[in-house]
C-alpha positions in Angstrom: 0.0 0.1 0.0 2.9 2.3 0.8 4.3 1.5 -2.6 1.2 2.2 -4.5 0.8 5.8 -2.4 4.1 6.9 -3.6 3.5 5.8 -7.2 0.3 7.8 -7.0 1.7 10.6 -5.5 4.9 10.6 -7.8 2.5 10.5 -10.6 0.3 13.3 -9.5 3.2 15.5 -9.0 4.3 14.4 -12.1 1.0 15.5 -13.7 0.9 18.8 -11.8 4.5 19.5 -12.7 2.9 18.7 -16.8 0.0 20.6 -16.3 2.0 23.9 -14.7 4.8 23.7 -17.5 2.2 23.1 -20.0 0.3 26.4 -18.5 3.7 28.2 -18.4 4.5 27.2 -22.3 0.9 28.3 -23.2 1.3 31.4 -21.6 4.6 32.0 -23.3 3.5 30.7 -26.5 0.2 32.4 -26.6 0.7 35.6 -25.2 3.6 36.3 -27.7 2.6 39.6 -29.6 -0.7 39.8 -27.9 -2.0 43.3 -28.1 -1.3 45.6 -25.4 -4.2 45.5 -23.0 -2.8 48.7 -21.1 -4.3 51.1 -23.7 -7.9 50.0 -22.3 -6.9 52.9 -19.9 -7.4 55.7 -22.2 -9.7 54.0 -24.9 -12.0 56.1 -26.5 -14.5 54.2 -28.5 -16.4 56.2 -31.5 -19.2 58.1 -30.1 -22.1 59.6 -31.8 -22.3 63.5 -32.3 -25.0 65.4 -30.8 -26.8 68.4 -32.2 -28.7 70.4 -29.9 -31.2 73.2 -30.5 -31.1 76.4 -28.7 -33.3 75.0 -26.0 -31.5 72.0 -25.3 -33.9 69.8 -27.6 -32.0 67.0 -29.7 -32.0 68.2 -33.2 -29.7 65.7 -34.8 -27.3 62.6 -34.4 -24.2 61.4 -36.3 -22.7 58.2 -36.1 -20.5 55.4 -37.8 -21.7 53.3 -34.8 -25.1 54.8 -32.6 -23.1 54.7 -29.6 -23.6 57.3 -26.6 -20.8 56.8 -24.1 -22.3 56.4 -20.0 -19.9 56.4 -17.1 -20.8 53.6 -15.0 -21.7 55.7 -12.3 -24.4 56.8 -14.7 -25.8 53.5 -15.5 -28.5 52.4 -13.3 -28.4 49.2 -11.3 -30.8 47.5 -12.7 -29.5 47.9 -16.3 -25.8 46.7 -14.5 -27.9 43.5 -12.8 -29.9 42.2 -16.0 -26.2 41.9 -17.8 -24.4 40.2 -15.1 -27.0 37.8 -14.6 -27.5 37.0 -18.3 -23.6 37.0 -19.1 -21.4 36.8 -15.9 -23.4 36.2 -12.7 -20.1 35.8 -10.9 -18.4 38.8 -12.5 -17.1 40.6 -9.1 -16.0 37.3 -7.4 -13.6 35.8 -10.5 -10.3 36.5 -11.4 -11.1 37.4 -15.3 -11.7 33.4 -16.1 -14.9 31.7 -14.8 -13.5 27.8 -14.2 -17.0 26.3 -12.9 -18.7 28.2 -16.0 -15.9 26.3 -18.0 -16.4 23.0 -16.8 -19.8 23.5 -17.4 -19.7 24.2 -20.8 -17.3 21.1 -21.5 -20.2 19.0 -20.2 -22.6 21.1 -22.2 -20.1 20.9 -25.0 -19.9 17.1 -25.4 -23.8 16.5 -26.1 -23.5 19.5 -28.5 -20.6 17.8 -30.4 -22.4 14.7 -31.1 -25.3 16.4 -32.4 -23.1 18.2 -34.6 -24.1 21.6 -33.2 -21.9 24.6 -32.5 -20.0 24.6 -29.5 -20.9 27.0 -26.6 -18.1 29.2 -24.7 -18.2 30.2 -21.4 -16.5 33.7 -21.6 -16.7 35.8 -18.8 -17.7 39.2 -19.7 -13.5 40.4 -18.9 -13.0 38.1 -22.0 -15.7 39.5 -24.1 -14.0 43.0 -23.7 -10.9 41.3 -24.3 -12.3 40.0 -27.6 -14.4 43.0 -28.2 -11.6 45.7 -28.1 -8.2 43.7 -28.8 -8.7 40.6 -30.8 -11.7 40.4 -32.9 -14.2 37.6 -33.8 -12.3 35.0 -35.1 -13.5 31.5 -33.7 -10.5 29.2 -32.9 -8.7 27.6 -30.0 -6.2 29.7 -30.6 -8.0 33.1 -30.2 -9.6 31.4 -26.9 -6.3 30.8 -25.3 -5.4 34.6 -25.9 -8.5 36.1 -25.1 -8.0 34.1 -21.6 -4.8 35.4 -21.3 -5.8 38.9 -22.0 -8.8 38.5 -19.5 -6.6 37.7 -16.8 -4.2 40.5 -17.7 -6.6 43.1 -17.6 -8.2 41.9 -14.3 -4.6 42.4 -13.1 -4.6 45.7 -14.6 -8.1 47.6 -14.1 -10.9 47.7 -11.7 -14.0 45.7 -12.3 -16.0 48.3 -13.1 -13.6 49.9 -15.4 -13.7 46.8 -17.0 -17.6 46.4 -17.2 -17.8 50.0 -18.2 -16.1 49.3 -21.6 -18.7 46.3 -21.7 -21.2 48.0 -21.6 -20.7 51.0 -23.6 -18.8 48.9 -26.8 -21.4 45.6 -27.0 -23.5 45.5 -30.1 -27.3 45.2 -29.3 -28.5 45.2 -32.7 -30.5 47.6 -34.7 -27.1 50.0 -35.5 -26.8 50.4 -31.5 -23.6 50.3 -29.8 -23.7 50.3 -26.3 -26.4 50.2 -23.6 -27.1 53.9 -23.7 -27.8 53.6 -27.6 -29.9 50.5 -27.7 -32.4 52.1 -25.0 -32.7 54.8 -27.3 -33.1 52.7 -30.2 -35.4 50.4 -29.1 -37.8 52.0 -26.7 -36.4 55.7 -27.2 -36.0 56.0 -23.5 -32.8 57.1 -21.3 -30.9 54.3 -19.4 -32.4 55.5 -16.2 -36.3 55.5 -17.9 -35.7 51.7 -18.5 -38.2 49.3 -16.8 -36.7 45.8 -15.3 -38.6 44.3 -18.2 -36.9 46.5 -20.7 -33.3 46.1 -19.2 -33.6 41.9 -18.8 -34.6 42.3 -23.0 -31.4 44.5 -23.5 -29.3 42.1 -21.7 -31.1 39.3 -23.5 -30.0 40.7 -27.0 -25.7 40.3 -25.8 -25.9 36.7 -27.2 -27.9 36.9 -30.6 -28.3 40.8 -30.9 -30.5 40.1 -34.9 -32.7 37.4 -33.7 -34.9 39.1 -30.8 -36.8 42.3 -32.2 -40.0 43.0 -30.9 -41.2 43.5 -34.1 -39.9 40.9 -36.2 -39.6 38.3 -33.8 -42.1 38.9 -30.7 -42.7 35.5 -29.6 -38.5 34.9 -29.0 -37.8 38.5 -27.6 -40.7 37.8 -25.0 -38.9 34.5 -24.4 -35.6 35.7 -24.2 -36.8 38.3 -21.8 -38.4 36.1 -19.5 -35.2 33.5 -19.6 -32.9 36.9 -18.1 -35.9 37.9 -15.7 -35.6 34.3 -14.3 -31.9 34.7 -13.9 -32.3 37.9 -12.2 -34.8 35.8 -9.6 -32.4 33.1 -9.4 -29.5 35.5 -8.5 -31.6 37.3 -6.1 -31.2 40.8 -7.7 -35.1 41.0 -8.1 -38.0 39.3 -6.0 -41.2 37.3 -7.3 -43.4 40.2 -7.7 -41.2 42.2 -9.6 -40.3 39.4 -11.9 -44.0 38.6 -12.3 -44.7 42.0 -13.4 -41.3 42.0 -15.8 -42.6 38.9 -17.5 -46.6 40.6 -18.0 -45.3 43.9 -19.4 -46.2 44.3 -22.9 -42.8 44.7 -25.0 -43.3 47.2 -27.4 -40.8 49.0 -29.5 -40.6 52.7 -29.9 -38.7 54.0 -32.9 -35.8 56.7 -32.2 -36.6 59.8 -33.0 -33.4 61.5 -34.7 -35.1 65.2 -34.8 -37.8 66.0 -31.5 -40.3 68.5 -32.3 -38.0 70.0 -34.7 -40.5 71.1 -37.8 -38.1 71.9 -40.8 -34.9 71.7 -38.9 -33.3 69.4 -41.7 -31.8 72.0 -43.5 -30.4 73.5 -40.4 -29.1 70.0 -38.9 -27.3 69.6 -42.7 -26.1 73.2 -42.7 -24.2 72.4 -39.3 -22.9 68.7 -40.7 -21.7 70.6 -43.4 -19.5 73.1 -41.2 -18.3 70.6 -38.6 -17.1 68.1 -41.5 -15.0 70.9 -43.3 -13.6 72.2 -40.3 -13.0 69.3 -38.1 -13.1 65.9 -40.4 -15.1 63.0 -40.7 -13.4 61.4 -37.8 -14.5 64.0 -35.4 -17.7 64.5 -36.5 -18.9 60.9 -37.1 -16.7 59.0 -34.0 -15.5 61.9 -31.8 -18.8 62.4 -29.8 -19.2 65.9 -30.1 -21.7 68.1 -28.1 -23.0 71.2 -30.6 -25.3 73.7 -29.0 -26.7 75.5 -32.0 -28.8 78.8 -31.7 -31.7 77.0 -33.4 -34.9 78.3 -31.9 -37.8 75.7 -32.6 -40.8 77.9 -32.5 -39.0 80.3 -34.9 -37.9 77.8 -37.2 -41.7 75.7 -37.1 -42.7 79.4 -38.2 -40.3 79.9 -40.6 -41.2 76.2 -42.4 -45.0 76.9 -42.0 -44.8 80.3 -44.1 -42.2 79.3 -46.8 -44.6 76.5 -47.2 -47.6 78.6 -47.3 -46.2 81.1 -49.6 -44.5 78.8 -52.2 -48.7 76.8 -52.4 -49.7 80.2 -52.7 -47.5 81.0 -55.7 -48.3 77.8 -57.4 -52.1 78.2 -57.1 -51.7 81.1 -59.0 -50.2 79.3 -62.2 -52.4 76.5 -62.4 -52.5 72.5 -62.4 -49.8 70.8 -63.7 -51.6 67.1 -63.3 -52.1 64.2 -61.1 -49.1 62.4 -58.9 -49.8 59.5 -60.9 -52.8 58.1 -63.2 -54.2 54.4 -61.9 -56.9 52.2 -63.7 -60.3 53.3 -62.3 -61.3 50.0 -61.5 -58.6 48.9 -59.5 -58.4 48.8 -55.5 -57.6 52.3 -54.6 -55.1 50.7 -51.7 -53.2 49.1 -53.7 -52.3 52.2 -56.3 -51.9 54.4 -53.2 -49.4 52.0 -51.6 -47.6 51.8 -54.6 -46.8 55.6 -54.6 -43.7 57.3 -53.1 -44.4 60.2 -51.2 -42.1 62.6 -49.9 -41.6 62.9 -46.2 -42.4 66.8 -44.6 -45.0 67.9 -46.7 -47.8 69.7 -44.7 -49.4 67.8 -42.3 -52.6 68.0 -43.5 -52.5 66.8 -46.6 -53.4 63.4 -48.1 -52.4 60.7 -51.1 -56.0 60.5 -52.3 -57.5 58.0 -55.4 -60.3 59.9 -57.1 -63.2 57.7 -58.1 -66.6 58.4 -59.6 -66.0 62.3 -61.1 -69.2 64.3 -62.0 -69.4 68.0 -62.7 -69.9 69.1 -59.2 -67.8 66.6 -57.1 -65.4 63.9 -57.7 -65.0 60.8 -54.6 -62.2 60.0 -53.0 -60.3 57.0 -51.7 -57.5 57.1 -48.8 -55.1 54.6 -47.8 -56.6 53.5 -44.7 -60.2 52.6 -46.3 -61.8 56.2 -45.9 -63.5 58.3 -48.5 -63.9 61.9 -49.0 -65.1 64.3 -51.3 -63.6 67.0 -53.8 -66.1 69.6 -54.8 -65.7 72.2 -57.4 -64.8 74.4 -55.0 -61.5 72.7 -54.1 -60.4 72.7 -57.7 -61.7 76.3 -59.3 -57.8 77.4 -58.7 -56.7 74.4 -61.1 -56.7 76.1 -64.4 -54.2 74.2 -66.9 -50.4 75.5 -66.2 -48.6 76.9 -69.4 -44.9 76.9 -70.0 -44.9 80.6 -69.6 -46.2 80.5 -66.4 -50.0 81.4 -67.4 -52.9 79.3 -67.1 -55.8 78.0 -69.1 -59.7 78.3 -69.3 -61.4 79.0 -66.1 -62.8 75.5 -64.4 -66.6 74.8 -64.2 -66.4 71.9 -63.7 -64.7 68.9 -61.8 -64.2 66.4 -64.4 -61.7 69.0 -66.2 -59.3 69.0 -63.5 -59.3 65.0 -62.7 -60.3 61.8 -64.3 -61.1 58.4 -62.1 -58.2 56.6 -61.1 -55.9 59.8 -60.8 -53.7 59.9 -57.6 -53.9 63.3 -56.2 -53.0 65.0 -53.2 -55.6 66.9 -51.4 -55.9 68.8 -48.2 -59.1 69.5 -46.0 -61.0 72.2 -47.4 -62.6 74.4 -44.1 -65.9 76.3 -44.5 -65.3 79.9 -44.0 -65.4 80.8 -40.5 -64.4 77.1 -39.1 -60.7 77.2 -38.5 -61.3 73.8 -37.2 -60.7 70.9 -39.5 -63.6 68.8 -38.1 -65.2 71.2 -39.8 -64.2 70.1 -42.9 -66.9 70.5 -46.0 -64.6 68.6 -48.5 -61.2 68.4 -49.8 -59.1 71.1 -52.3 -56.6 69.5 -54.8 -53.0 70.2 -54.1 -49.7 69.9 -55.6 -46.2 70.0 -54.8 -45.0 73.4 -55.6 -42.2 73.8 -58.9 -40.9 76.6 -57.5 -38.9 76.5 -54.2 -37.3 79.0 -51.7 -35.3 79.7 -48.7 -36.0 81.7 -45.3 -33.3 82.9 -42.8 -34.2 84.2 -39.2 -31.2 86.0 -37.7 -29.9 87.7 -34.6 -29.2 91.6 -35.8 -27.0 92.0 -32.8 -25.2 88.8 -32.9 -25.4 87.2 -36.2 -27.0 83.8 -34.3 -29.2 82.0 -37.0 -32.3 81.7 -35.1 -34.2 79.9 -38.3 -33.0 78.4 -41.6 -35.0 76.6 -44.0 -33.3 76.3 -47.3 -36.6 74.4 -49.1 -40.4 73.4 -49.5 -39.5 69.9 -48.6 -36.0 68.7 -47.5 -36.7 65.1 -48.3 -37.4 66.0 -52.2 -34.0 68.2 -52.5 -31.2 68.6 -49.7 -30.0 71.7 -51.6 -30.1 74.5 -49.5 -31.3 77.6 -51.2 -30.2 79.4 -48.3 -26.5 79.0 -48.0 -25.9 77.1 -51.8 -28.1 79.1 -53.9 -26.2 82.1 -55.7 -28.8 84.5 -56.8 -29.5 87.7 -58.3 -30.9 89.9 -55.3 -32.1 92.9 -57.4 -33.6 95.9 -55.6 -32.8 94.1 -52.1 -29.4 95.3 -52.6 -30.4 99.0 -53.3 -30.4 100.1 -49.5 -26.7 99.7 -50.0 -26.3 102.2 -52.6 -28.4 104.4 -50.6 -26.2 104.0 -47.5 -22.8 104.5 -49.4 -24.6 107.8 -50.7 -25.5 108.6 -46.8 -22.0 108.2 -45.6 -20.8 110.5 -49.0 -22.7 113.1 -47.4 -26.3 112.7 -49.3 -29.4 113.0 -47.5 -32.6 111.2 -47.8 -33.9 114.5 -49.1 -30.8 114.9 -51.9 -33.3 115.2 -55.1 -32.3 113.2 -57.9 -33.3 112.7 -61.7 -35.7 109.8 -62.6 -35.5 109.6 -66.4 -34.0 107.5 -69.0 -30.4 106.7 -68.9 -27.9 105.6 -71.9 -24.7 104.4 -71.2 -21.8 103.4 -74.4 -20.3 100.5 -73.0 -17.2 101.1 -75.5 -16.7 99.4 -79.2 -18.8 96.8 -80.4 -21.2 96.7 -77.4 -24.8 98.0 -77.5 -25.9 100.8 -75.4 -26.8 99.8 -71.7 -30.1 101.2 -71.3 -31.6 100.3 -68.0 -35.4 100.9 -67.0 -37.8 101.1 -64.6 -39.8 98.4 -63.5 -42.9 100.2 -64.6 -41.7 102.4 -67.3 -42.5 105.6 -65.6 -40.6 108.3 -64.7 -40.6 110.3 -61.9 -38.5 113.6 -62.6 -36.5 115.5 -59.9 -37.7 113.5 -56.9 -35.9 112.5 -53.4 -33.9 109.7 -52.4 -36.5 108.4 -50.2 -39.3 108.8 -53.2 -36.6 106.5 -54.8 -36.0 104.1 -53.0 -39.7 103.5 -51.5 -40.8 103.1 -55.0 -37.7 100.9 -56.1 -36.4 103.7 -59.2 -34.1 101.9 -61.1 -32.9 104.7 -62.9 -32.7 107.1 -59.8 -30.1 104.3 -58.0 -28.3 104.1 -61.0 -27.5 107.8 -60.8 -26.6 108.0 -57.3 -24.4 105.0 -57.7 -22.6 107.2 -60.4 -22.8 110.2 -58.2 -20.8 108.3 -55.1 -18.3 106.3 -57.2 -19.4 102.5 -58.1 -16.2 101.5 -56.5 -17.1 103.0 -53.3 -20.5 100.9 -53.4 -18.4 97.7 -54.1 -16.5 98.7 -51.0 -19.7 98.6 -48.9 -20.8 95.5 -50.4 -17.8 93.8 -49.8 -17.6 95.6 -45.8 -21.1 94.1 -45.4 -20.5 90.5 -46.5 -22.8 90.5 -49.2 -20.0 89.7 -52.0 -16.3 88.9 -52.1 -15.6 90.4 -55.7 -17.0 93.5 -57.2 -17.2 93.9 -60.9 -17.4 97.6 -60.9 -19.8 98.1 -63.1 -23.3 100.3 -62.8 -25.0 97.0 -63.4 -23.9 96.0 -59.7 -25.9 99.1 -58.3 -29.5 97.1 -59.1 -28.7 93.9 -57.6 -26.9 92.0 -60.5 -24.1 90.3 -58.4 -25.1 87.1 -57.3 -24.8 86.2 -53.1 -27.2 84.0 -50.7 -29.8 84.5 -48.9 -28.2 84.3 -45.3 -25.3 86.5 -46.3 -27.5 89.2 -47.7 -29.8 88.8 -44.5 -26.6 89.4 -42.6 -26.2 92.5 -43.8 -29.8 93.8 -43.6 -28.6 93.0 -39.9 -26.2 95.0 -39.7 -27.8 98.1 -41.0 -30.5 97.9 -38.3 -27.7 97.2 -35.5 -26.2 100.3 -36.1 -23.1 99.3 -38.7 -21.4 96.7 -36.5 -20.1 93.7 -37.8 -21.6 90.3 -37.1 -21.0 87.0 -38.7 -23.9 84.7 -39.2 -23.1 81.5 -37.3 -25.4 78.2 -36.2 -23.0 76.8 -33.7 -23.0 78.6 -30.4 -20.6 76.3 -28.8 -19.1 72.5 -29.5 -17.9 70.6 -26.7 -15.6 67.2 -26.5 -16.8 63.9 -25.5 -15.3 64.6 -22.0 -17.4 67.8 -21.8 -14.5 70.4 -22.4 -15.6 72.9 -24.4 -13.4 73.3 -27.8 -15.0 76.3 -29.5 -17.5 78.6 -28.7 -19.3 81.6 -30.8 -18.9 84.3 -28.3 -15.3 85.0 -27.2 -15.7 88.4 -25.1 -13.7 88.3 -22.0 -15.9 88.3 -18.8 -13.7 89.6 -15.9 -16.6 89.3 -13.6 -17.9 86.0 -14.4 -15.1 84.3 -12.4 -12.6 85.0 -9.6 -13.1 87.5 -7.0 -14.7 89.9 -8.9 -17.4 87.8 -9.5 -21.2 88.2 -8.2 -24.0 85.5 -8.8 -26.4 88.4 -7.8 -25.1 90.8 -10.6 -25.1 90.2 -13.9 -21.6 91.1 -15.8 -21.6 93.6 -18.6 -19.5 91.7 -21.4 -17.6 94.4 -23.3 -18.8 95.0 -27.2 -15.9 93.8 -29.1 -18.1 94.3 -32.9 -15.8 96.1 -35.6 -17.9 99.4 -36.6 -17.9 99.3 -39.9 -20.7 101.8 -40.9 -21.5 105.2 -39.6 -24.2 104.8 -37.0 -26.3 108.1 -38.2 -25.9 106.9 -41.7 -26.8 103.4 -41.1 -30.3 104.2 -39.5 -31.0 107.0 -42.1 -31.4 103.7 -44.3 -33.1 102.1 -41.9 -35.7 104.8 -41.9 -35.8 104.9 -45.4 -36.7 101.1 -45.6 -39.3 101.8 -42.8 -41.0 103.9 -45.8 -40.6 101.3 -48.1 -43.1 99.0 -45.6 -45.4 101.8 -45.1 -45.8 103.4 -48.9 -43.9 101.4 -50.9 -43.2 98.3 -53.2 -43.4 96.3 -49.4 -46.5 97.6 -48.3 -48.4 93.7 -48.0 -45.7 93.5 -44.5 -47.3 96.8 -43.0 -50.2 94.3 -42.4 -47.7 92.8 -39.3 -48.6 96.0 -37.4 -45.4 96.3 -36.1 -42.5 98.6 -36.6 -40.7 97.0 -39.5 -38.8 98.0 -42.4 -37.1 96.1 -45.6 -36.8 95.9 -49.3 -38.2 93.9 -52.0 -36.0 92.5 -54.9 -36.7 91.4 -58.4 -34.1 90.3 -60.8 -34.9 90.5 -64.8 -37.8 88.7 -66.5 -38.7 87.7 -62.3 -36.1 84.8 -62.4 -35.5 85.7 -58.4 -37.6 87.7 -56.0 -36.8 88.7 -52.8 -37.6 90.6 -49.6 -35.4 91.5 -46.5 -36.2 93.0 -43.6 -36.3 93.9 -40.0 -37.5 94.5 -36.8 -35.5 96.5 -34.4 -33.9 93.0 -32.9 -35.0 90.6 -35.9 -33.4 90.3 -39.2 -35.5 87.7 -41.9 -34.7 87.3 -45.4 -36.6 85.4 -48.1 -36.3 84.2 -51.5 -38.2 82.6 -53.9 -37.3 81.2 -57.3 -36.9 78.1 -59.9 -33.7 76.2 -58.9 -33.1 76.0 -62.6 -33.8 79.8 -63.2 -36.6 81.2 -65.2 -39.6 83.4 -65.0 -41.9 83.1 -62.4 -44.3 84.7 -64.6 -45.8 88.3 -65.6 -46.6 90.7 -62.6 -44.7 88.6 -60.2 -42.0 90.5 -57.8 -40.6 90.7 -54.9 -43.4 92.4 -53.4 -46.1 89.7 -54.9 -44.6 86.6 -54.0 -41.5 87.1 -51.0 -42.9 89.7 -49.2 -46.3 88.0 -48.2 -44.0 85.0 -46.5 -41.9 88.1 -44.8 -45.3 89.1 -43.5 -46.5 85.4 -42.2 -43.5 84.7 -40.9 -43.2 88.1 -38.6 -46.8 88.1 -37.6 -46.6 85.0 -35.8 -42.7 85.8 -34.7 -43.5 89.0 -33.2 -46.8 87.8 -31.7 -47.2 89.1 -28.3 -44.0 91.0 -28.4 -44.0 94.9 -27.6 -43.6 97.4 -30.7 -40.4 98.5 -30.5 -39.4 101.3 -32.4 -36.4 101.4 -34.1 -33.4 103.0 -31.6 -32.3 106.5 -32.9 -28.3 106.9 -32.5 -27.2 110.2 -30.9 -26.9 113.2 -33.0 -29.5 112.0 -35.7 -32.1 114.6 -35.6 -35.9 114.1 -36.7 -37.7 116.9 -38.9 -41.0 116.8 -40.3 -40.8 117.4 -44.4 -42.9 116.7 -47.3 -42.9 113.1 -48.4 -43.2 113.6 -52.2 -40.5 116.9 -52.9 -38.4 116.2 -49.2 -38.8 120.0 -48.4 -39.8 121.0 -45.0 -43.6 119.9 -44.4 -46.0 123.1 -44.1 -47.7 123.9 -40.9 -50.3 121.5 -40.3 -49.4 119.5 -43.5 -51.1 115.9 -42.7 -49.2 114.0 -45.3 -46.0 114.8 -43.6 -43.5 112.4 -42.4 -40.1 112.8 -40.1 -36.9 112.2 -42.1 -33.5 111.2 -40.1 -31.0 114.2 -40.9 -26.9 113.8 -39.7 -25.6 116.7 -37.4 -24.9 119.7 -40.3 -27.2 118.4 -42.8 -31.4 119.3 -42.9 -34.2 119.6 -45.8 -33.4 123.3 -46.2 -30.6 123.1 -48.3 -31.2 120.3 -51.2 -28.5 119.1 -53.2 -29.3 117.8 -56.2 -27.8 114.7 -59.0 -28.8 115.1 -62.3 -26.5 112.1 -63.6 -24.1 112.2 -66.4 -24.9 109.8 -69.1 -25.6 110.5 -72.7 -28.9 111.6 -72.5 -28.0 114.7 -70.1 -24.6 115.1 -70.4 -24.8 118.6 -70.1 -26.2 118.6 -66.7 -24.0 120.7 -64.5 -23.0 118.1 -61.4 -23.1 120.9 -58.7 -24.0 120.8 -55.2 -23.2 117.5 -54.3 -19.9 115.4 -53.3 -17.1 114.6 -55.3 -18.3 112.1 -58.1 -15.8 109.3 -57.7 -14.4 107.0 -60.6 -17.2 105.1 -62.5 -16.2 101.8 -62.7 
């Protein structure tokens, strides 16, 4: 017996020696060339960049891997418990390898091997971290050994909480979601602290096979997997039986994740921010850097801009006739099948519905909708739909519904509401609608800071991502004229200066035709004040004024205000022939109303990196009273005004006052319906290719543009005052609702004198139509200068009593 015991002891010791040697050899052999696990101390996974509106609402997200990194201390206990029970219940007690789990897996795999099934593993969370971060998903024995070696090293180097933090933020859970925070948003549109036990258990169950248990595609499998994890939570003592019963009976309902939250029309704004970030920081920082971007977008104002633009484009479109149905189907076919086959752009007005036309007679047409409901299209809903013509005119008057639609047509309709009944529930049928061909843009800017409150670059973003507010270079026409007048005010002219409004002819040089600009109305005022010229938008007066002050000086003003980068030096440019964008011109108008201070239009207020450090902020003004010994929480600090003064404040106010007259008596009279102090200018390019209205209140600058993407005429009598001004008006009615009627601020030294609006001379006592005119120190309406011009037709006119003319080109 003693000899046998000695032999067995020797064999055992030899076996232990061999096993130890084998382990040492394995660690040496498989441990060579392993990735450096210490890099995980500062590992920064790709994280979603999130863009927020000015009020904190989520505007958009950009990511290659949808991930929001959450520190372990901020992950709720119920989420941690669910993953521990589902994946590694002994995580906090083992040292990287679960030997009991390995034995259990070996026994299980014997049966699986005999059945020809894939073997299961016994990976701990630490091993999964080693695999996911350092090794990859190769399925081999060698990789498993290397994984275990790295797991031991990780446990020796990092705390359990750090390893678990890496795991919960890295794991892929299906649906493009990496990490538990992103998965909570993707499946349930919730933050982690809003998850129930049932939802946390479901997410933990996804770790094994994330694409097999989606609640919509495989509801039974999803519930089974959730219930399995709930059972494990009970077994591990992490929840009680009552909580488990409640979790099992809770409906498992997936909610589609929202990338934009209640911000109607914010797509153009978000895309402009995306382009800016990609240009300045690169795609890696944008899609992987986890930036937190705070923008200047005001959601309510953005919704107003979208509504006003869509309504204005539809109003223009209705004036120009019916272009035909969206599609034509078979009258006898199932309308729901036909409607399902039509692709409808996202972002259309909410009240619009797609309908299939049924029976048609003279007075009405029957409508069938995709949800099985029906409606009526009466004659009142199609009277606008006269046939469209290529020259933007319309055909014969509509007297019967059958002139417009036929059975089987697929059309857009909108509830037709009886007069005096704004509630859609009072609908008396439907009105025919079509997506406008003309498009446009609206921009709203803070004139004091340049922050962009709203930006809409088209009727529907899903139809065209081209941003007409920032990418379209169009001719502003007469909307440029205020900067000619500003140059004149700075040159010493006054709003009462008289200027000749008469035919103007200029020789352009050998072999070139003579240049003969015209007024829009082809009518002439003769000698009239500068105020009269801008209110009536007389082109010939503007050309003579630009000639008098010097076209190069006008160009310097345009460049100083950021309207153009290069100036051609031709008189035609004074009438707005040089292209610019809506955003640039609107910002320039903002610099008029803010007293001539330079501002740069910006969409981003602040950018923070993944760790919350500010890497960029728009407002760089120093604030000595914000920190340190001088800081006082009860006193608002006074920040210095670091804006560059690029125009004389008094001259800028004179132009603002002139533009008030455009709204009160001139081409922008449609805007006066807002009922608040407003100023602005219409603009229409040759043949009405481009129509504008740009204007402001004392604290808000707004620009509107309407035109076709491939420039062509908008039609006869379509001008900035008829097309763009109503959009400006509708926006301002909403944006200024409930706000006081703040008057425009008058800078020091400016004197307001009563004058005759037609002649610019001092008003007579008791004159009813007299207006207040703005004059700088040393000027008055009593000594009027006169500009006659020096073109061929009046070259003999003396240019007396005016400042130096300057160069023509």
